[in-house]
KESE-789024 format. One record per residue: chain; x, y, z of N, C-alpha, C in turn. Coordinates in steps of 0.02 Angstrom, whole numbers, plus 50000, padded with zeros to 5 digits. Layout:
+----+-------+-------+-------+-------+-------+-------+-------+-------+-------+
| ch |  n_xx |  n_yy |  n_zz | ca_xx | ca_yy | ca_zz |  c_xx |  c_yy |  c_zz |
+----+-------+-------+-------+-------+-------+-------+-------+-------+-------+
|  A |     X |     Y |     Z |     X |     Y |     Z |     X |     Y |     Z |
...
+----+-------+-------+-------+-------+-------+-------+-------+-------+-------+
REM end
This chain:
+----+-------+-------+-------+-------+-------+-------+-------+-------+-------+
| ch |  n_xx |  n_yy |  n_zz | ca_xx | ca_yy | ca_zz |  c_xx |  c_yy |  c_zz |
+----+-------+-------+-------+-------+-------+-------+-------+-------+-------+
|  A | 55383 | 52398 | 51430 | 55362 | 52461 | 51460 | 55408 | 52478 | 51519 |
|  A | 55429 | 52541 | 51523 | 55473 | 52563 | 51577 | 55430 | 52587 | 51636 |
|  A | 55426 | 52547 | 51689 | 55383 | 52563 | 51745 | 55411 | 52617 | 51790 |
|  A | 55476 | 52631 | 51783 | 55506 | 52684 | 51823 | 55478 | 52753 | 51806 |
|  A | 55453 | 52761 | 51745 | 55427 | 52825 | 51723 | 55354 | 52836 | 51743 |
|  A | 55323 | 52787 | 51775 | 55253 | 52792 | 51794 | 55247 | 52815 | 51867 |
|  A | 55195 | 52854 | 51882 | 55186 | 52875 | 51951 | 55148 | 52822 | 51990 |
|  A | 55142 | 52833 | 52056 | 55110 | 52784 | 52100 | 55040 | 52764 | 52076 |
|  A | 55001 | 52814 | 52057 | 54932 | 52802 | 52040 | 54924 | 52763 | 51975 |
|  A | 54970 | 52776 | 51927 | 54970 | 52737 | 51865 | 54988 | 52664 | 51881 |
|  A | 55037 | 52655 | 51924 | 55058 | 52587 | 51942 | 55001 | 52551 | 51980 |
|  A | 54969 | 52587 | 52026 | 54914 | 52556 | 52063 | 54857 | 52534 | 52018 |
|  A | 54844 | 52574 | 51967 | 54789 | 52557 | 51920 | 54806 | 52497 | 51877 |
|  A | 54870 | 52481 | 51870 | 54892 | 52426 | 51827 | 54903 | 52361 | 51865 |
|  A | 54895 | 52362 | 51931 | 54912 | 52303 | 51972 | 54875 | 52240 | 51952 |
|  A | 54812 | 52245 | 51937 | 54773 | 52185 | 51922 | 54794 | 52152 | 51857 |
|  A | 54822 | 52190 | 51811 | 54839 | 52162 | 51746 | 54914 | 52147 | 51736 |
|  A | 54956 | 52173 | 51782 | 55028 | 52165 | 51769 | 55067 | 52161 | 51835 |
|  A | 55102 | 52106 | 51845 | 55143 | 52095 | 51905 | 55202 | 52143 | 51908 |
|  A | 55225 | 52166 | 51850 | 55282 | 52212 | 51849 | 55265 | 52279 | 51883 |
|  A | 55202 | 52299 | 51881 | 55182 | 52361 | 51915 | 55191 | 52353 | 51991 |
|  A | 55174 | 52293 | 52015 | 55182 | 52278 | 52087 | 55256 | 52281 | 52105 |
|  A | 55299 | 52251 | 52065 | 55371 | 52251 | 52078 | 55399 | 52322 | 52075 |
|  A | 55374 | 52363 | 52029 | 55397 | 52432 | 52023 | 55382 | 52471 | 52086 |
|  A | 55323 | 52461 | 52116 | 55307 | 52495 | 52179 | 55353 | 52472 | 52235 |
|  A | 55368 | 52407 | 52238 | 55414 | 52381 | 52288 | 55483 | 52412 | 52280 |
|  A | 55507 | 52417 | 52219 | 55573 | 52447 | 52206 | 55573 | 52522 | 52224 |
|  A | 55519 | 52556 | 52207 | 55516 | 52628 | 52221 | 55517 | 52642 | 52296 |
|  A | 55483 | 52601 | 52335 | 55478 | 52613 | 52407 | 55532 | 52578 | 52448 |
|  A | 55576 | 52541 | 52415 | 55630 | 52506 | 52450 | 55674 | 52555 | 52489 |
|  A | 55695 | 52613 | 52461 | 55737 | 52659 | 52500 | 55701 | 52686 | 52562 |
|  A | 55637 | 52699 | 52557 | 55599 | 52723 | 52615 | 55596 | 52670 | 52669 |
|  A | 55582 | 52609 | 52650 | 55580 | 52553 | 52698 | 55647 | 52546 | 52733 |
|  A | 55700 | 52551 | 52694 | 55768 | 52545 | 52721 | 55783 | 52600 | 52772 |
|  A | 55765 | 52662 | 52756 | 55779 | 52718 | 52801 | 55738 | 52712 | 52865 |
|  A | 55675 | 52694 | 52859 | 55634 | 52686 | 52919 | 55661 | 52629 | 52962 |
|  A | 55681 | 52574 | 52929 | 55709 | 52516 | 52966 | 55772 | 52536 | 53004 |
|  A | 55814 | 52577 | 52973 | 55876 | 52599 | 53007 | 55859 | 52640 | 53069 |
|  A | 55810 | 52685 | 53063 | 55789 | 52726 | 53121 | 55761 | 52681 | 53176 |
|  A | 55720 | 52633 | 53157 | 55691 | 52588 | 53207 | 55745 | 52546 | 53241 |
|  A | 55794 | 52524 | 53202 | 55848 | 52482 | 53227 | 55890 | 52520 | 53278 |
|  A | 55901 | 52586 | 53265 | 55940 | 52627 | 53312 | 55910 | 52626 | 53381 |
|  A | 55844 | 52625 | 53385 | 55809 | 52629 | 53449 | 55793 | 52560 | 53478 |
|  A | 55801 | 52508 | 53437 | 55783 | 52440 | 53458 | 55839 | 52392 | 53437 |
|  A | 55893 | 52395 | 53475 | 55954 | 52358 | 53457 | 55944 | 52282 | 53459 |
|  A | 55895 | 52259 | 53498 | 55885 | 52187 | 53505 | 55845 | 52156 | 53447 |
|  A | 55823 | 52198 | 53400 | 55786 | 52172 | 53342 | 55829 | 52177 | 53280 |
|  A | 55829 | 52126 | 53240 | 55870 | 52124 | 53179 | 55844 | 52173 | 53126 |
|  A | 55891 | 52205 | 53092 | 55875 | 52252 | 53038 | 55831 | 52218 | 52985 |
|  A | 55849 | 52157 | 52966 | 55810 | 52121 | 52914 | 55738 | 52107 | 52936 |
|  A | 55727 | 52100 | 53001 | 55659 | 52091 | 53026 | 55618 | 52154 | 53013 |
|  A | 55649 | 52212 | 53023 | 55616 | 52276 | 53009 | 55601 | 52282 | 52934 |
|  A | 55649 | 52262 | 52892 | 55639 | 52266 | 52820 | 55579 | 52222 | 52800 |
|  A | 55578 | 52162 | 52826 | 55522 | 52116 | 52810 | 55456 | 52145 | 52831 |
|  A | 55453 | 52174 | 52891 | 55391 | 52204 | 52915 | 55372 | 52265 | 52872 |
|  A | 55423 | 52301 | 52849 | 55410 | 52358 | 52806 | 55376 | 52338 | 52741 |
|  A | 55399 | 52283 | 52712 | 55368 | 52259 | 52650 | 55297 | 52233 | 52662 |
|  A | 55286 | 52205 | 52721 | 55219 | 52184 | 52739 | 55173 | 52245 | 52743 |
|  A | 55198 | 52298 | 52774 | 55160 | 52360 | 52779 | 55146 | 52390 | 52711 |
|  A | 55196 | 52390 | 52666 | 55187 | 52416 | 52599 | 55135 | 52375 | 52561 |
|  A | 55139 | 52309 | 52569 | 55091 | 52265 | 52536 | 55020 | 52281 | 52559 |
|  A | 55013 | 52293 | 52624 | 54947 | 52312 | 52651 | 54923 | 52378 | 52619 |
|  A | 54969 | 52426 | 52614 | 54951 | 52491 | 52584 | 54929 | 52483 | 52512 |
|  A | 54964 | 52442 | 52475 | 54947 | 52431 | 52404 | 54877 | 52400 | 52398 |
|  A | 54862 | 52352 | 52440 | 54798 | 52317 | 52437 | 54739 | 52359 | 52460 |
|  A | 54751 | 52403 | 52510 | 54696 | 52438 | 52542 | 54692 | 52513 | 52527 |
|  A | 54735 | 52538 | 52484 | 54734 | 52610 | 52470 | 54668 | 52630 | 52437 |
|  A | 54638 | 52684 | 52461 | 54575 | 52709 | 52434 | 54585 | 52781 | 52413 |
|  A | 54589 | 52792 | 52348 | 54602 | 52859 | 52322 | 54548 | 52909 | 52341 |
|  A | 54488 | 52885 | 52353 | 54432 | 52929 | 52370 | 54439 | 52960 | 52440 |
|  A | 54484 | 52935 | 52481 | 54493 | 52963 | 52548 | 54537 | 53026 | 52547 |
|  A | 54558 | 53046 | 52487 | 54594 | 53109 | 52477 | 54659 | 53113 | 52518 |
|  A | 54699 | 53060 | 52516 | 54764 | 53059 | 52549 | 54814 | 53032 | 52498 |
|  A | 54874 | 53060 | 52499 | 54926 | 53037 | 52453 | 54941 | 52963 | 52466 |
|  A | 54955 | 52926 | 52412 | 54975 | 52856 | 52422 | 55038 | 52853 | 52463 |
|  A | 55086 | 52899 | 52450 | 55148 | 52900 | 52489 | 55134 | 52904 | 52564 |
|  A | 55090 | 52949 | 52584 | 55074 | 52959 | 52655 | 55045 | 52896 | 52684 |
|  A | 54999 | 52865 | 52647 | 54967 | 52803 | 52672 | 55018 | 52746 | 52675 |
|  A | 55061 | 52741 | 52625 | 55111 | 52687 | 52624 | 55160 | 52695 | 52682 |
|  A | 55183 | 52757 | 52694 | 55230 | 52770 | 52748 | 55198 | 52751 | 52816 |
|  A | 55135 | 52770 | 52824 | 55099 | 52754 | 52885 | 55096 | 52678 | 52895 |
|  A | 55078 | 52642 | 52842 | 55072 | 52568 | 52847 | 55139 | 52535 | 52861 |
|  A | 55192 | 52561 | 52830 | 55259 | 52533 | 52841 | 55280 | 52544 | 52914 |
|  A | 55272 | 52605 | 52939 | 55290 | 52619 | 53008 | 55248 | 52578 | 53057 |
|  A | 55183 | 52574 | 53043 | 55138 | 52537 | 53088 | 55158 | 52463 | 53092 |
|  A | 55176 | 52434 | 53035 | 55196 | 52364 | 53035 | 55259 | 52353 | 53077 |
|  A | 55307 | 52400 | 53070 | 55369 | 52393 | 53109 | 55356 | 52405 | 53183 |
|  A | 55315 | 52454 | 53200 | 55299 | 52468 | 53270 | 55260 | 52411 | 53302 |
|  A | 55216 | 52380 | 53264 | 55179 | 52321 | 53290 | 55227 | 52264 | 53305 |
|  A | 55277 | 52257 | 53261 | 55327 | 52204 | 53272 | 55367 | 52218 | 53336 |
|  A | 55385 | 52281 | 53346 | 55422 | 52300 | 53407 | 55380 | 52284 | 53469 |
|  A | 55316 | 52304 | 53466 | 55271 | 52292 | 53522 | 55266 | 52218 | 53537 |
|  A | 55259 | 52178 | 53485 | 55254 | 52106 | 53494 | 55317 | 52076 | 53525 |
|  A | 55374 | 52104 | 53507 | 55437 | 52076 | 53533 | 55452 | 52099 | 53604 |
|  A | 55415 | 52149 | 53627 | 55428 | 52175 | 53694 | 55370 | 52164 | 53742 |
|  A | 55336 | 52110 | 53734 | 55280 | 52095 | 53779 | 55305 | 52095 | 53852 |
|  A | 55262 | 52112 | 53897 | 55279 | 52117 | 53967 | 55311 | 52054 | 53995 |
|  A | 55289 | 51996 | 53971 | 55316 | 51934 | 53999 | 55390 | 51925 | 53983 |
|  A | 55415 | 51961 | 53931 | 55486 | 51957 | 53913 | 55525 | 52017 | 53937 |
|  A | 55492 | 52066 | 53967 | 55524 | 52129 | 53985 | 55586 | 52120 | 54029 |
|  A | 55581 | 52081 | 54081 | 55637 | 52072 | 54127 | 55695 | 52039 | 54091 |
|  A | 55681 | 51988 | 54052 | 55735 | 51954 | 54016 | 55767 | 51999 | 53963 |
|  A | 55726 | 52038 | 53928 | 55753 | 52082 | 53876 | 55796 | 52138 | 53903 |
|  A | 55782 | 52161 | 53964 | 55818 | 52218 | 53991 | 55871 | 52199 | 54042 |
|  A | 55877 | 52135 | 54057 | 55924 | 52115 | 54109 | 55996 | 52114 | 54083 |
|  A | 56042 | 52121 | 54131 | 56113 | 52115 | 54117 | 56140 | 52058 | 54159 |
|  A | 56177 | 52016 | 54129 | 56205 | 51959 | 54166 | 56254 | 51985 | 54218 |
|  A | 56244 | 51965 | 54281 | 56290 | 51984 | 54334 | 56359 | 51954 | 54323 |
|  A | 56361 | 51896 | 54289 | 56425 | 51865 | 54276 | 56464 | 51902 | 54223 |
|  A | 56428 | 51940 | 54180 | 56461 | 51977 | 54127 | 56496 | 52039 | 54153 |
|  A | 56475 | 52064 | 54211 | 56505 | 52124 | 54240 | 56543 | 52106 | 54303 |
|  A | 56601 | 52137 | 54312 | 56633 | 52128 | 54377 | 56600 | 52177 | 54426 |
|  A | 56615 | 52170 | 54490 | 56580 | 52209 | 54541 | 56590 | 52284 | 54531 |
|  A | 56651 | 52305 | 54513 | 56665 | 52377 | 54505 | 56626 | 52406 | 54445 |
|  A | 56624 | 52368 | 54389 | 56586 | 52391 | 54331 | 56512 | 52399 | 54349 |
|  A | 56487 | 52352 | 54387 | 56417 | 52355 | 54407 | 56404 | 52417 | 54449 |
|  A | 56447 | 52431 | 54498 | 56437 | 52489 | 54541 | 56443 | 52554 | 54502 |
|  A | 56491 | 52557 | 54455 | 56499 | 52617 | 54413 | 56437 | 52629 | 54370 |
|  A | 56410 | 52576 | 54340 | 56351 | 52586 | 54298 | 56291 | 52605 | 54340 |
|  A | 56286 | 52578 | 54400 | 56231 | 52596 | 54445 | 56236 | 52670 | 54465 |
|  A | 56298 | 52693 | 54480 | 56309 | 52764 | 54497 | 56288 | 52809 | 54440 |
|  A | 56305 | 52791 | 54378 | 56287 | 52833 | 54320 | 56212 | 52839 | 54314 |
|  A | 56177 | 52784 | 54323 | 56104 | 52785 | 54317 | 56073 | 52829 | 54371 |
|  A | 56098 | 52823 | 54433 | 56070 | 52861 | 54488 | 56084 | 52936 | 54480 |
|  A | 56144 | 52953 | 54456 | 56164 | 53024 | 54453 | 56143 | 53059 | 54389 |
|  A | 56125 | 53023 | 54337 | 56109 | 53053 | 54273 | 56036 | 53077 | 54271 |
|  A | 56026 | 53143 | 54273 | 55958 | 53171 | 54271 | 55922 | 53156 | 54206 |
|  A | 55960 | 53146 | 54152 | 55928 | 53132 | 54087 | 55891 | 53066 | 54088 |
|  A | 55908 | 53022 | 54136 | 55874 | 52958 | 54141 | 55813 | 52961 | 54188 |
|  A | 55802 | 53020 | 54219 | 55744 | 53028 | 54263 | 55681 | 53020 | 54220 |
|  A | 55638 | 52972 | 54236 | 55579 | 52960 | 54195 | 55536 | 53023 | 54185 |
|  A | 55530 | 53064 | 54237 | 55488 | 53124 | 54230 | 55517 | 53172 | 54178 |
|  A | 55585 | 53178 | 54177 | 55617 | 53221 | 54126 | 55607 | 53193 | 54056 |
|  A | 55616 | 53128 | 54049 | 55609 | 53097 | 53983 | 55537 | 53105 | 53958 |
|  A | 55488 | 53092 | 54000 | 55418 | 53097 | 53980 | 55402 | 53169 | 53961 |
|  A | 55424 | 53217 | 54003 | 55409 | 53287 | 53989 | 55440 | 53309 | 53922 |
|  A | 55504 | 53292 | 53911 | 55538 | 53311 | 53849 | 55503 | 53280 | 53789 |
|  A | 55487 | 53215 | 53794 | 55454 | 53181 | 53738 | 55385 | 53209 | 53724 |
|  A | 55347 | 53224 | 53778 | 55281 | 53252 | 53769 | 55284 | 53322 | 53737 |
|  A | 55334 | 53362 | 53759 | 55342 | 53429 | 53732 | 55358 | 53426 | 53657 |
|  A | 55406 | 53383 | 53638 | 55424 | 53376 | 53568 | 55365 | 53349 | 53527 |
|  A | 55331 | 53300 | 53555 | 55275 | 53269 | 53520 | 55219 | 53320 | 53509 |
|  A | 55206 | 53361 | 53561 | 55153 | 53412 | 53555 | 55170 | 53462 | 53500 |
|  A | 55233 | 53486 | 53500 | 55255 | 53533 | 53448 | 55248 | 53503 | 53379 |
|  A | 55269 | 53439 | 53373 | 55266 | 53406 | 53308 | 55193 | 53398 | 53285 |
|  A | 55149 | 53378 | 53331 | 55078 | 53370 | 53314 | 55047 | 53437 | 53294 |
|  A | 55064 | 53490 | 53331 | 55038 | 53556 | 53315 | 55063 | 53580 | 53246 |
|  A | 55125 | 53565 | 53231 | 55152 | 53583 | 53165 | 55115 | 53545 | 53110 |
|  A | 55104 | 53481 | 53120 | 55071 | 53440 | 53069 | 55000 | 53464 | 53054 |
|  A | 54967 | 53495 | 53105 | 54900 | 53520 | 53095 | 54897 | 53577 | 53046 |
|  A | 54952 | 53615 | 53040 | 54951 | 53673 | 52996 | 54988 | 53661 | 52930 |
|  A | 55014 | 53601 | 52920 | 55048 | 53584 | 52857 | 54998 | 53557 | 52806 |
|  A | 55013 | 53569 | 52743 | 54974 | 53537 | 52691 | 54995 | 53464 | 52687 |
|  A | 54958 | 53423 | 52652 | 54975 | 53352 | 52643 | 55044 | 53345 | 52611 |
|  A | 55057 | 53387 | 52561 | 55121 | 53385 | 52526 | 55178 | 53404 | 52574 |
|  A | 55169 | 53458 | 52613 | 55221 | 53479 | 52660 | 55235 | 53425 | 52712 |
|  A | 55182 | 53392 | 52735 | 55190 | 53338 | 52784 | 55231 | 53281 | 52755 |
|  A | 55218 | 53264 | 52692 | 55256 | 53210 | 52659 | 55330 | 53230 | 52653 |
|  A | 55343 | 53293 | 52635 | 55413 | 53317 | 52629 | 55447 | 53314 | 52697 |
|  A | 55413 | 53337 | 52749 | 55441 | 53336 | 52817 | 55457 | 53265 | 52839 |
|  A | 55412 | 53218 | 52827 | 55423 | 53148 | 52846 | 55484 | 53119 | 52811 |
|  A | 55491 | 53134 | 52747 | 55549 | 53108 | 52709 | 55614 | 53139 | 52733 |
|  A | 55613 | 53204 | 52749 | 55674 | 53236 | 52776 | 55692 | 53204 | 52843 |
|  A | 55641 | 53189 | 52883 | 55654 | 53157 | 52948 | 55692 | 53092 | 52939 |
|  A | 55675 | 53055 | 52887 | 55709 | 52991 | 52875 | 55774 | 52998 | 52837 |
|  A | 55796 | 53060 | 52826 | 55863 | 53072 | 52798 | 55867 | 53075 | 52723 |
|  A | 55811 | 53080 | 52688 | 55814 | 53085 | 52616 | 55835 | 53156 | 52595 |
|  A | 55876 | 53160 | 52542 | 55897 | 53224 | 52514 | 55841 | 53251 | 52469 |
|  A | 55845 | 53316 | 52453 | 55794 | 53348 | 52412 | 55783 | 53311 | 52346 |
|  A | 55838 | 53290 | 52315 | 55832 | 53255 | 52250 | 55792 | 53190 | 52258 |
|  A | 55807 | 53153 | 52311 | 55771 | 53090 | 52323 | 55697 | 53103 | 52339 |
|  A | 55684 | 53155 | 52379 | 55615 | 53171 | 52395 | 55577 | 53190 | 52332 |
|  A | 55610 | 53229 | 52289 | 55578 | 53249 | 52226 | 55559 | 53188 | 52184 |
|  A | 55603 | 53138 | 52182 | 55589 | 53077 | 52143 | 55531 | 53038 | 52174 |
|  A | 55531 | 53031 | 52240 | 55479 | 52992 | 52274 | 55411 | 53026 | 52266 |
|  A | 55409 | 53092 | 52275 | 55345 | 53128 | 52273 | 55328 | 53153 | 52202 |
|  A | 55373 | 53138 | 52155 | 55362 | 53154 | 52084 | 55351 | 53229 | 52074 |
|  A | 55396 | 53268 | 52105 | 55397 | 53341 | 52098 | 55468 | 53362 | 52081 |
|  A | 55478 | 53426 | 52063 | 55546 | 53448 | 52051 | 55578 | 53472 | 52117 |
|  A | 55645 | 53478 | 52117 | 55680 | 53495 | 52178 | 55661 | 53563 | 52205 |
|  A | 55645 | 53609 | 52161 | 55625 | 53676 | 52182 | 55561 | 53674 | 52223 |
|  A | 55514 | 53630 | 52204 | 55452 | 53623 | 52242 | 55466 | 53596 | 52312 |
|  A | 55516 | 53552 | 52317 | 55535 | 53524 | 52382 | 55566 | 53578 | 52425 |
|  A | 55612 | 53617 | 52395 | 55644 | 53672 | 52431 | 55593 | 53723 | 52455 |
|  A | 55545 | 53741 | 52413 | 55493 | 53788 | 52432 | 55451 | 53761 | 52490 |
|  A | 55436 | 53696 | 52487 | 55397 | 53665 | 52541 | 55436 | 53668 | 52606 |
|  A | 55500 | 53655 | 52604 | 55542 | 53658 | 52665 | 55544 | 53728 | 52694 |
|  A | 55546 | 53779 | 52650 | 55546 | 53849 | 52674 | 55480 | 53864 | 52710 |
|  A | 55424 | 53840 | 52680 | 55359 | 53851 | 52712 | 55354 | 53815 | 52779 |
|  A | 55381 | 53754 | 52781 | 55380 | 53714 | 52843 | 55420 | 53750 | 52898 |
|  A | 55479 | 53776 | 52881 | 55520 | 53813 | 52929 | 55483 | 53874 | 52956 |
|  A | 55451 | 53909 | 52910 | 55414 | 53969 | 52929 | 55356 | 53952 | 52976 |
|  A | 55320 | 53899 | 52961 | 55264 | 53877 | 53003 | 55289 | 53851 | 53071 |
|  A | 55346 | 53818 | 53071 | 55374 | 53791 | 53133 | 55392 | 53847 | 53181 |
|  A | 55417 | 53903 | 53154 | 55436 | 53960 | 53197 | 55375 | 53990 | 53231 |
|  A | 55318 | 53986 | 53199 | 55256 | 54015 | 53227 | 55230 | 53976 | 53287 |
|  A | 55247 | 53912 | 53292 | 55220 | 53872 | 53348 | 55270 | 53863 | 53404 |
|  A | 55330 | 53891 | 53399 | 55381 | 53882 | 53451 | 55364 | 53919 | 53514 |
+----+-------+-------+-------+-------+-------+-------+-------+-------+-------+
REM end
């Protein structure tokens, strides 16, 4: 049996009787885990890419075991949430307060005095590093994003999430089991709705 031709729900229904269905879900979601891991790695340089991948598979495994179709949410949406949550939990665990100073410190021996003074000047003079500016910008973007998500359909939200992680229309169509035209139409609706909340 060719498991690539089956959708998520068919594969989920076959899990108890066939291990290949489980493997097919892992293969299908491998690109999503990889893209999310790359985004997380960009922001967390001190954590290994493979650690993110491992956590992503743990999140996917949780999604497969605990997905409830009666809650009226796409499996993709639930799986993406579980994958991200597993990776974010790992980041949180690796950045506990007791390790904060060690994780963020720079060896004084690694810098000569002039390099140290130059880097200190950049930090002091750079307004983009002002915590109040960073918090305000992040809150503003987060608020806009949350407001947009409130007016999107479940399908549009899934398309937006996949575009955020860098998937092309063709890839999104394969993951969400729709044709490319449906993805393009969803993106047009998302753009239109985004303009209304600006």
